[in-house]
N, C-alpha and C positions, 0 to 999 in steps of 0.2 A: 447795433442792429440785431434784431431777433433772428434766430435760426428758423428757417422755414421747415415745416414738417414734411416728411416724405410719406407717400402712400405705401401700402404693403408691397405692391408691385415694384415701385421704385426702389425700395430697400432690397427686394429680392434681385432686381437687375444689377444693382451695385455689387452685391455679394457674389452673384454669378460671374460678372465681369472680372472681379478680383481673383476668384478661383481660376478662371480661364487664363488670366494673365500669369498666375503662378504656375499652372500646369504646363503652359507652353513657353515659360520663361520669357514672356514678352515678345516672342517671335511672330505671333499671329494676332489678329484682332477679330472680334466677333462681327457677324453680319446680322441685319434685321431678320433674315430668313432663319438663321440659327437660333436667334432669341425667340422668335415666334414658335418654332418647334419645341424649344426647351421649356417654354412656359405655357404652351397650349393656349395661346391668346391670339386674337386676330391682329393683323398688321397695324390697323388704326390705333388700337389700344396701346400696343408696344411703341408705335411712333410718337404718340402723344406723351407717354411717360419719358421716352428718350429725349424729346425736345425740351421738356421741362427740366430734366437733369442737365442738359447741355446749357440751358439758359442760366442755371445756377452755378455753372462752371465745374461740374463734377465729371463730365465726360465730353468727348469730342466726337461728332458724327462726321466722318469723311464722306465727301460727296463727289460724284462724277461731274464732268463739265456740264452735263444736262441737269444736274441738281438731284439726281437719284442717290439715296444713301447707300454707300458701299461697305463701310466698316464703322465700328464703334470701339473706342478705347477710353479708359479712365484717365483723368488728369491726376496730378499729385493730390489735389484736394479730394478727388473722387476715391483714390486709394485710401486716404486718411479716413474719410467718412465710412467707407466699406469696412475698414479694419475696426472702427468703433462699433459698427453694427454687428460684425462677426463676434467681437468680444462680448457685446451685450447678449446676443443670442446664445452663446456658449455659457455665459454666466446664468442665464435664465434656465437653460436645460440642466445644468449641474444642480441648480437650486431645486428644480422640479424633481430630479432623480433622488437627491439626498433627502427631500421632504417625505418621500414615499418609502424610505428604508426603515424597517422596524428596528426599534432600539432593543438590544438584548438585555 
């Protein structure tokens, strides 16, 4: 099965959720409100990206009995995908930085 591509926002959401998990040592989970503020995006855009990631098994959206999203956390597959993305972005940044260093 082919791996589905992720949008730039979806990649950023995975990376942000992974860093948040590491920062809080897994004791808290992020909310739609926090994500909307962190990314300066409207709730609909964030919700669509989160539902897509949830359908792919990369995160879980916890809901209240009324169906309102209350919290978001990464699954094991989501942590793995975010770690790969973080490694890729770090490698790209290092490559960019070293390519601009003048050779003596």
